[in-house]
C-alpha positions as CSV (number, residue, x, y, z in Angstrom):
1,M,33.0,15.0,9.1
2,K,31.4,15.5,12.5
3,R,28.1,16.5,10.8
4,L,28.2,13.5,8.6
5,L,28.8,11.1,11.5
6,L,26.0,12.7,13.4
7,S,23.6,12.3,10.5
8,L,24.5,8.7,10.1
9,S,24.1,8.1,13.8
10,L,20.6,9.6,13.7
11,A,19.7,7.4,10.7
12,L,21.0,4.3,12.5
13,T,19.1,5.1,15.6
14,A,15.8,5.6,13.6
15,A,16.4,2.3,11.8
16,L,17.0,0.4,15.1
17,G,13.9,2.0,16.5
18,A,11.8,0.8,13.6
19,Q,13.2,-2.7,13.9
20,A,12.3,-2.8,17.5
21,Q,8.7,-1.8,16.9
22,T,6.4,-4.8,17.3
23,L,3.8,-5.0,14.6
24,P,0.6,-7.0,14.9
25,A,0.0,-10.0,12.7
26,I,-2.8,-9.8,10.1
27,A,-5.0,-12.7,11.2
28,N,-5.3,-15.3,8.4
29,G,-3.1,-13.2,6.2
30,G,-2.2,-16.3,4.2
31,F,-5.9,-17.2,3.6
32,E,-5.3,-20.7,5.0
33,T,-8.5,-20.9,7.1
34,W,-12.0,-20.7,5.5
35,A,-15.5,-21.3,6.9
36,L,-19.1,-21.0,5.8
37,S,-20.8,-17.7,6.5
38,G,-24.4,-18.2,5.6
39,Q,-24.3,-19.7,2.1
40,V,-20.8,-18.6,1.1
41,N,-17.3,-19.9,1.9
42,T,-15.2,-17.1,3.3
43,P,-11.7,-16.6,4.8
44,T,-11.9,-16.2,8.6
45,G,-11.1,-12.7,9.8
46,W,-12.2,-11.1,6.5
47,T,-15.4,-9.9,4.8
48,T,-15.8,-10.6,1.1
49,S,-18.1,-9.2,-1.6
50,D,-20.0,-12.5,-1.6
51,Q,-21.1,-11.9,2.0
52,I,-22.1,-8.3,1.3
53,Y,-24.1,-9.4,-1.8
54,S,-25.8,-12.3,-0.1
55,N,-27.0,-10.0,2.7
56,G,-28.2,-7.4,0.3
57,P,-30.8,-7.3,-2.5
58,F,-29.4,-10.5,-4.1
59,P,-30.7,-13.5,-2.2
60,F,-28.4,-16.0,-3.9
61,P,-24.7,-16.7,-3.4
62,F,-22.0,-15.3,-5.7
63,T,-18.4,-16.6,-6.1
64,T,-16.4,-13.4,-6.4
65,A,-14.0,-14.5,-3.6
66,V,-12.9,-18.1,-3.6
67,Q,-10.2,-20.3,-2.0
68,T,-7.5,-21.5,-4.5
69,N,-4.5,-23.7,-4.3
70,D,-2.7,-21.4,-6.8
71,K,-0.8,-19.9,-4.0
72,H,2.4,-18.1,-3.1
73,G,3.0,-19.8,0.2
74,G,1.2,-22.2,2.5
75,Q,-1.6,-24.3,1.2
76,S,-4.0,-21.8,-0.3
77,A,-4.6,-18.2,-1.5
78,L,-7.6,-16.0,-2.3
79,K,-8.9,-15.3,-5.8
80,L,-11.0,-12.3,-6.5
81,Q,-13.1,-12.1,-9.7
82,G,-16.1,-9.9,-10.6
83,A,-19.5,-11.6,-11.0
84,N,-20.9,-11.7,-14.5
85,L,-24.6,-10.8,-14.7
86,G,-24.8,-10.9,-18.4
87,V,-25.6,-7.2,-19.2
88,A,-23.5,-6.0,-16.2
89,S,-21.1,-7.3,-13.6
90,L,-20.5,-6.8,-9.9
91,P,-17.0,-5.9,-8.5
92,A,-15.1,-8.2,-6.2
93,F,-13.7,-6.8,-3.0
94,L,-12.1,-7.9,0.2
95,I,-12.2,-6.2,3.6
96,L,-10.1,-6.9,6.7
97,G,-12.2,-7.7,9.7
98,A,-16.0,-7.9,10.1
99,A,-17.7,-5.3,7.9
100,R,-21.4,-5.0,7.8
101,D,-21.4,-2.3,5.1
102,F,-18.9,-1.8,2.3
103,D,-20.1,1.8,1.9
104,S,-19.1,2.6,5.5
105,E,-16.3,5.2,5.8
106,Y,-14.3,2.7,7.9
107,P,-15.5,-0.8,7.2
108,G,-14.2,-3.7,9.2
109,G,-10.7,-3.2,10.6
110,M,-8.4,-4.7,13.3
111,A,-6.6,-3.4,16.4
112,C,-3.2,-1.8,15.7
113,A,-1.3,0.5,18.0
114,A,2.0,0.5,16.0
115,R,3.0,2.7,13.0
116,P,4.1,0.2,10.3
117,A,5.9,1.5,7.2
118,A,3.9,-0.5,4.7
119,L,1.4,-3.3,4.1
120,Q,3.1,-6.0,2.1
121,F,1.5,-8.8,0.1
122,W,2.0,-11.1,-2.8
123,Y,-0.3,-11.0,-5.8
124,K,-0.8,-11.7,-9.4
125,Y,-3.3,-10.0,-11.6
126,Q,-4.7,-11.2,-14.9
127,G,-6.7,-8.5,-16.6
128,S,-6.8,-5.3,-18.5
129,V,-4.7,-2.2,-17.6
130,N,-8.0,-0.3,-17.9
131,D,-9.5,-2.1,-14.9
132,T,-9.6,-0.4,-11.5
133,T,-7.8,-2.8,-9.2
134,F,-6.3,-1.4,-6.0
135,A,-5.3,-1.9,-2.4
136,A,-5.9,0.7,0.3
137,V,-4.8,1.1,4.0
138,M,-5.9,3.5,6.7
139,L,-4.8,3.9,10.3
140,T,-7.0,5.8,12.7
141,R,-7.4,6.6,16.4
142,G,-10.7,7.1,18.3
143,S,-14.2,6.8,17.0
144,G,-17.1,8.8,15.7
145,A,-16.6,12.6,15.6
146,G,-13.4,12.2,17.6
147,R,-11.7,9.9,15.1
148,V,-8.3,11.0,13.9
149,E,-6.7,9.7,10.7
150,I,-3.0,8.9,11.5
151,G,-1.9,7.8,8.1
152,G,-2.7,5.7,5.1
153,G,-1.9,4.8,1.5
154,G,-3.1,3.2,-1.7
155,L,-1.7,1.3,-4.6
156,A,-3.1,0.6,-8.1
157,L,-2.3,-3.0,-9.1
158,T,-1.2,-3.7,-12.7
159,P,-1.3,-6.9,-14.7
160,N,1.6,-9.3,-14.4
161,A,4.0,-9.6,-17.3
162,S,3.9,-13.4,-16.5
163,T,0.5,-14.6,-15.2
164,A,2.2,-17.7,-13.7
165,D,4.3,-15.8,-11.1
166,Y,3.3,-13.9,-7.9
167,R,5.1,-10.6,-7.3
168,L,5.5,-8.4,-4.3
169,G,3.0,-5.6,-3.7
170,Q,3.5,-2.9,-1.1
171,V,1.3,0.0,0.1
172,P,3.6,2.5,1.8
173,I,1.9,4.2,4.7
174,I,2.2,8.0,4.7
175,Y,1.7,9.5,8.2
176,T,-0.2,12.7,7.6
177,N,-0.4,13.2,11.4
178,T,3.3,14.2,12.1
179,S,3.1,13.8,15.8
180,A,4.0,10.6,17.6
181,L,0.3,9.8,18.1
182,A,-0.3,6.1,18.0
183,P,-3.2,4.6,16.1
184,D,-5.6,2.1,17.5
185,S,-7.2,0.7,14.4
186,L,-6.1,-0.4,10.9
187,Y,-8.3,-0.8,7.9
188,N,-7.5,-2.6,4.7
189,V,-9.5,-3.0,1.5
190,F,-8.8,-4.7,-1.8
191,V,-11.0,-3.9,-4.8
192,G,-10.6,-6.2,-7.8
193,N,-11.5,-5.3,-11.3
194,N,-14.2,-2.7,-10.5
195,G,-16.9,-4.8,-12.0
196,S,-15.0,-6.5,-14.8
197,A,-15.7,-10.2,-14.7
198,N,-12.6,-10.9,-16.9
199,G,-9.9,-9.7,-14.5
200,I,-8.7,-12.1,-11.8
201,L,-6.7,-11.0,-8.7
202,F,-4.8,-13.6,-6.6
203,L,-3.7,-12.5,-3.1
204,D,-1.5,-14.3,-0.5
205,D,0.8,-13.7,2.5
206,L,-0.3,-10.3,3.8
207,T,1.9,-8.8,6.5
208,L,2.7,-5.4,8.1
209,T,6.4,-4.4,7.7
210,N,8.7,-1.8,9.2
211,T,10.5,-1.3,5.9
212,V,9.6,-0.5,2.3
213,T,11.4,-2.4,-0.4
214,A,13.0,0.0,-2.9
215,A,11.3,-1.4,-6.0
216,R,9.5,-4.5,-7.3
217,E,11.4,-4.5,-10.6
218,P,15.2,-4.5,-10.7
219,M,15.4,-2.1,-13.6
220,L,13.3,0.4,-11.7
221,A,15.9,0.8,-9.0
222,G,18.2,2.7,-11.3
223,A,15.6,4.5,-13.3
224,L,15.5,7.6,-11.1
225,V,18.2,10.1,-10.2
226,A,18.1,12.6,-7.3
227,Y,20.6,15.5,-7.5
228,P,22.5,17.3,-6.3
229,N,23.1,14.8,-3.5
230,P,24.3,15.9,-1.1
231,S,22.7,19.3,-1.2
232,Q,24.1,22.4,0.4
233,D,21.0,24.5,0.4
234,G,18.1,22.0,0.7
235,W,17.1,22.0,-3.0
236,F,17.0,18.6,-4.8
237,K,15.5,17.4,-8.1
238,V,14.2,13.9,-8.9
239,R,14.4,13.0,-12.6
240,A,13.7,9.9,-14.7
241,E,16.2,9.6,-17.6
242,Q,13.7,7.8,-19.9
243,D,10.2,7.2,-18.6
244,H,9.3,10.6,-17.3
245,D,5.9,9.4,-16.0
246,L,7.7,7.5,-13.2
247,V,8.2,10.8,-11.3
248,A,4.5,11.8,-11.5
249,G,3.3,9.8,-8.4
250,T,3.0,10.7,-4.7
251,L,6.3,11.8,-3.3
252,T,7.2,11.9,0.5
253,V,10.3,12.7,2.4
254,A,10.9,11.6,6.0
255,D,13.7,12.6,8.4
256,A,15.9,10.2,10.4
257,T,13.2,9.7,13.1
258,G,10.6,8.7,10.5
259,R,8.6,12.0,10.7
260,T,7.2,13.1,7.3
261,V,8.6,16.5,6.5
262,L,7.4,16.9,2.9
263,R,4.5,15.4,1.0
264,Q,3.7,16.2,-2.7
265,P,0.5,14.8,-4.3
266,P,0.6,13.1,-7.7
267,V,1.2,15.4,-10.7
268,A,-2.0,16.1,-12.7
269,P,-2.8,13.6,-15.4
270,G,-1.4,14.6,-18.8
271,A,1.2,17.0,-17.4
272,V,4.7,16.7,-18.9
273,V,7.1,16.1,-16.1
274,T,10.9,16.0,-16.6
275,G,11.8,16.5,-13.0
276,R,10.3,17.0,-9.6
277,P,11.7,19.7,-7.3
278,V,12.2,18.7,-3.7
279,D,12.5,21.6,-1.2
280,L,14.0,20.8,2.1
281,R,15.2,24.3,2.9
282,G,14.7,25.0,6.6
283,Q,15.2,21.4,7.6
284,A,18.1,20.4,9.8
285,P,21.2,18.9,8.2
286,G,21.1,15.1,8.1
287,V,19.9,12.0,6.2
288,Y,16.4,12.0,4.7
289,T,14.4,9.2,3.0
290,L,12.6,10.0,-0.2
291,R,9.8,7.7,-1.3
292,L,8.2,8.0,-4.7
293,A,5.2,5.9,-5.6
294,T,5.2,4.6,-9.2
295,P,2.9,2.2,-11.1
296,R,5.7,-0.4,-10.9
297,G,6.7,0.0,-7.3
298,T,8.0,2.3,-4.7
299,V,11.4,3.9,-5.3
300,V,13.4,4.9,-2.2
301,R,16.3,7.3,-2.3
302,R,18.5,8.6,0.5
303,L,19.0,12.4,0.5
304,M,21.9,14.1,2.3
305,L,21.4,17.7,3.4
306,N,24.7,19.3,4.5
């Protein structure tokens, strides 16, 4: 009982610490403010594919990123759609901050000294499951050769079952630098449709958050089982009772202070997965948080190590 109370106390302390962390706002995260940049209309605080294209070898404006009143909140949202050139098409993308070059290793960015748990946004995607549409986040410190990557994450966006409704998207941030080193910059990129002019991505209400919602779909919350839980020796297994592919994504485990103690990359494509072993042998007894990225959302499970 004493060990259990200590573990719960540590978990509560970590949770309160996360709540107290002040996160910076993403400027114009609701895409309410737009202005002309050269010949193209663009959301302030962001760089769009239209700006990159108009400053490149194409001297005429595109409309791959436009303001729309088909929004989740506020008065407007952003719509990304590839440009159709007849025999080919150009991808649509969106970069946080002022980016001169999309091919830069760290384009654009904003100041951020906190360690958020995730980037959260609302979106709807109308397109093919074969399109490459994703969101990516990176936190770094320093510049040039002295730059240190603190953490990051990515999320592939899938078509909505209902094209009329926005749904919650999250990019959980995995802190690969396990020290308490604080970042100083955050980078965020959305790439829509990878050149397909048929797919349309709507984005609205971007924020940084201290928490990760367990799943975007109610049925997903009960789709995964972690056992034995609690564990006496540090061995766990994560299993999907029906859709085995759900357990194939990136898996991370953090302790009660938020420090990542285990990270497993995605399982190789085509591999048959009936369960993922989770090895916490050697870790201190307590409460741990397992996060598993799936195509339908992030699943969160509490693990107890006795």
